[in-house]
N, C-alpha and C positions, 0 to 999 in steps of 0.2 A: 754608184751617183752620188751615194752620199760623202767616198769618201772627196770626187771632184766636187760638191759642194763645199764641202769643208777646206780643201785645200787653195781654192778659190778664193772663200773669209778670211781665211789667214792671208795670204798673198791681199790682200783688200784691207786688213788692218797695216799690216806691211809699209804700205802704198801711204795711205794713213800719218800714221805715224811718221812718216820720210817727211814728208807736206809740211806737218806742224812744222819740226826741227826749224828744214828750211823757210821756213813762214818767216820766225821767233828768228833765226841768224840774221835773215834778210834786212824784217822789222830795225833790230839790232845796228844794222851795217848805215841804213840809211839815214837813220834818226842822229848821223856822225856824217854824215857826206850833205857836200851843199851841191846846188846846182852848178855845172861847167863856169860860168860865168863870176862864182864867188867865191872859184876859189883858184883865183889865176899867181902869178907870182908877185904880180907889178900889185904896188899901189896907187899907181894913177890911176885917179878918179875917170877922163876919161875914158881913159884905155879901157874898163871894168866896162862903162857903158857903151861905147860900140862894140866891143862882143857882144855884151849881150843883146845887144837889140841886132846883132847877127844872128845870131844863134834864136830868139825868135822868132827874126823872119824866114827862117824855114818853114815855120810853119804855111805861111801863105801861099805854098804850092806845091800840088799833088807831088810835081814831078821831083822833090826834095826824097821823096820815099819811096816812086816808082821805077826812075832813072836808073842804069845801072849806074855804075862806080867808071870813069874815063878805064882802058886799059893798062894806062903803067902805073897806076897806083897802088899800092904794094898793103894791103889792109887786111891784118889778123885781127880777129874777132875773139875775144875773150871773155868770155857768160858771164863767172865770176865774178870780173875784174867789172862789169860795163849795166850786169845790171843793177850795185845802189847808186849809180847816180841816174843811171835810166829811174830811174822810180823818184829818185831827190827832183829829178827834170818837171818828168811827168805834176808830181805836186806841184811846183812852184810856176808852171806855162797850162794855163787849162784849153790853152787850143794843142800843144803836145798829143795832150790827153785825148782830144776827140780826133787831131791827126791817125794817133797809133792805130787806127780799126782800116786804114788805107794798106796795113801792110797782111791784115787777117783777111 
């Protein structure tokens, strides 16, 4: 029993250390990442505002989060790439912060 408890404690410590490293890495990445509407290749303010309005409008409906994408859409999700942008977007959009609970 003592060996099992010791092993569990060691694994818990390893997990905590990994989480701390991941949190530090993500925090560093997020500080350098902008929400998608602020990182457009276009310098046209009108386009930037249209994209920002469209993206921020996605949180107006639960369907944006709950409906499956169209069948003809080929989408590959890369967690490491998406996480910093998602966190920057969460920080910039309070409605998105609330809407993320639709998914969990």
